[in-house]
Structure formats: C-alpha cells, structure tokens
VMD Tcl script that draws the C-alpha trace (Angstrom):
set ca {
  {38.46 4.43 30.42}
  {35.25 6.01 31.64}
  {35.47 8.79 29.06}
  {35.72 6.30 26.22}
  {32.51 4.52 27.52}
  {30.71 7.88 27.63}
  {32.03 8.77 24.19}
  {30.95 5.41 22.81}
  {27.31 5.88 24.24}
  {27.07 9.30 22.65}
  {28.21 8.00 19.29}
  {25.92 5.00 19.55}
  {22.90 7.19 20.52}
  {23.69 9.65 17.77}
  {23.75 6.85 15.12}
  {20.47 5.42 16.37}
  {18.84 8.75 16.24}
  {20.02 9.57 12.89}
  {18.98 6.26 11.46}
  {15.51 6.53 13.13}
  {14.79 9.90 11.15}
  {16.36 8.84 7.84}
  {13.50 7.43 5.86}
  {13.99 6.14 2.35}
  {10.30 6.74 1.55}
  {8.98 10.16 0.71}
  {5.72 11.81 -0.27}
  {5.83 13.37 -3.72}
  {2.28 14.54 -3.81}
  {-1.08 13.65 -2.61}
  {-4.51 14.80 -1.53}
  {-7.79 13.70 0.03}
  {-10.88 14.00 -2.09}
  {-13.44 16.54 -0.78}
  {-16.88 15.07 -0.46}
  {-20.29 16.56 0.54}
  {-20.71 16.83 4.35}
  {-23.42 14.06 4.28}
  {-20.87 11.42 2.89}
  {-19.02 9.67 5.70}
  {-16.29 8.21 3.46}
  {-13.59 9.60 1.16}
  {-10.40 8.52 -0.44}
  {-6.79 9.49 -0.43}
  {-4.51 9.48 -3.56}
  {-0.81 9.90 -3.47}
  {2.53 9.21 -5.02}
  {5.41 7.90 -2.87}
  {9.09 7.63 -3.96}
  {11.28 4.91 -2.46}
  {14.93 5.69 -2.34}
  {15.80 2.31 -0.63}
  {15.05 -1.46 -0.84}
  {11.69 -2.74 -1.94}
  {8.93 -2.85 0.61}
  {5.20 -2.69 0.77}
  {2.61 -0.17 1.99}
  {0.64 -2.31 4.41}
  {-1.46 0.15 6.47}
  {-2.76 3.64 6.78}
  {-4.51 5.47 9.56}
  {-5.80 8.96 10.35}
  {-7.24 10.51 13.46}
  {-10.13 12.10 11.39}
  {-11.76 8.69 10.64}
  {-12.65 5.48 12.15}
  {-10.39 3.50 9.81}
  {-8.39 3.83 6.60}
  {-8.06 0.72 4.45}
  {-5.99 -0.06 1.27}
  {-8.34 -0.62 -1.74}
  {-8.01 -1.43 -5.42}
  {-10.64 -1.33 -8.15}
  {-11.25 -4.47 -10.20}
  {-13.60 -5.13 -13.15}
  {-15.84 -8.04 -12.55}
  {-18.58 -9.04 -14.92}
  {-18.57 -5.61 -16.54}
  {-18.85 -3.75 -13.17}
  {-16.09 -1.87 -11.44}
  {-15.90 -2.93 -7.75}
  {-13.59 -1.88 -4.85}
  {-11.70 -4.49 -3.00}
  {-9.66 -4.41 0.23}
  {-6.03 -5.53 -0.37}
  {-3.37 -6.34 2.20}
  {-0.60 -4.34 0.68}
  {0.65 -2.27 -2.21}
  {4.19 -3.00 -3.44}
  {6.78 -0.18 -3.35}
  {9.65 -1.26 -5.61}
  {13.28 -0.57 -4.87}
  {14.23 2.95 -6.06}
  {10.71 3.16 -7.50}
  {7.33 4.79 -7.00}
  {3.84 3.80 -5.92}
  {1.00 5.86 -7.31}
  {-2.41 5.57 -5.62}
  {-5.11 7.19 -7.92}
  {-8.86 7.28 -8.29}
  {-8.89 4.81 -11.20}
  {-7.01 2.10 -9.34}
  {-5.26 1.59 -6.10}
  {-6.12 4.18 -3.24}
  {-6.75 4.57 0.46}
  {-10.35 4.52 1.53}
  {-10.98 6.76 4.55}
  {-14.17 5.45 6.31}
  {-16.31 6.76 9.09}
  {-15.22 10.30 9.10}
  {-15.57 11.80 12.57}
  {-16.56 15.11 11.07}
  {-16.94 16.56 7.52}
  {-13.69 17.51 5.88}
  {-13.29 21.10 4.69}
  {-11.60 22.21 1.54}
  {-7.95 23.22 2.26}
  {-7.95 21.25 5.51}
  {-4.56 19.49 6.19}
  {-5.25 15.84 7.31}
  {-2.52 13.81 9.18}
  {-2.10 10.32 7.86}
  {0.17 7.70 9.11}
  {1.51 5.11 6.45}
  {2.95 1.78 7.60}
  {5.27 -0.33 5.55}
  {6.34 -4.00 5.69}
  {9.86 -3.16 6.63}
  {8.69 -1.66 9.91}
  {8.97 2.00 8.86}
  {6.07 4.46 9.38}
  {5.71 7.71 7.47}
  {3.58 10.63 8.93}
  {2.28 12.83 6.23}
  {-0.29 15.60 5.83}
  {-2.67 15.62 2.86}
  {-4.79 18.54 1.80}
  {-8.41 18.20 1.14}
  {-9.08 19.14 -2.48}
  {-11.99 18.95 -4.86}
  {-11.54 16.74 -7.89}
  {-11.18 19.81 -10.04}
  {-8.23 21.07 -8.08}
  {-6.49 17.58 -7.91}
  {-3.42 16.85 -9.98}
  {-4.65 15.77 -13.38}
  {-2.43 12.66 -13.36}
  {-4.28 11.34 -10.40}
  {-7.78 12.13 -10.92}
  {-10.00 10.33 -13.34}
  {-13.43 11.30 -11.93}
  {-14.28 7.86 -10.37}
  {-16.81 8.31 -7.57}
  {-16.81 6.11 -4.38}
}
mol new
graphics top color blue
foreach p $ca { graphics top sphere $p radius 0.5 }
foreach p [lrange $ca 0 end-1] q [lrange $ca 1 end] { graphics top cylinder $p $q radius 0.2 }
display resetview
C-alpha cells in the first residue's frame, strides 16, 4: 500500500510541475525602444499569441526601471495623448499587438541608460494568474519590425 501512496505522490507532483510550465501565452516578437541616455523613459512593443482561453494582460515589470505601465494612445481635441489602462484583452486563440501607434508598455524611471542590443528582462502578468518572463532587445526605431513602428515619440 505504501508504494501506491508514493507512486500517487510522484504522479501528482509531475502533473503539477508540467502544468506550471505549460503556458498558453507566447511572445512572438518584441523590442524596447532605444532612447538617448538623458531620457528616463522608454516603451516596449510586442506581439503575444494566446493558444488558450481569453485573458487580459494586466501588468508588466522590469528590474531596469522604477515601473512599467500599460498605456494607450487616444486622440482628444485633435491632440494625441497617452493614457494608463488597467488591461489589454488577449482573445482566445488570438493575438495582442502592442505598437507605437497605439497600445504599449511604458517603462518609466530607468535606473541606467539602456544600450542598443541589450536584453531586458520583463515579466508580464495576466488576469488568469499566469506570468510570462520574456527578454526584449533594445533596438533603434530604424531596426524595429516595420509592422510595429510608426515613428511615434514618447
């Protein structure tokens, strides 16, 4: 009987471990915008694919800055303004694209200037409780994927 208890525990732990590492959300592409050393803020742009049920991106953080916030651009009285938002929807079996002309992650209060080519760790948090640890490369707008860059300056 004891052997069955041990076998059950091993199977249970293996199942928990496997589910903990099986994320439905994956980074397709992304980067952090290179800025002059004197500028304390930048932005991250990326595309996520969701291979599971719908959820929302609700947070972002990085050790290279004081904070990271979800932002969108809105036009108000003929002016384009940035606004903090609580979440971005990530549809079931769909994609979320954050780009300079719309939704993005503002990275504020850089602790040190970022260097071109630097890999920056970012943790994304989702409404379903999942987190996704990614690395985004610092790129100049000229080297960024064309679909994500529309020369908007923060």
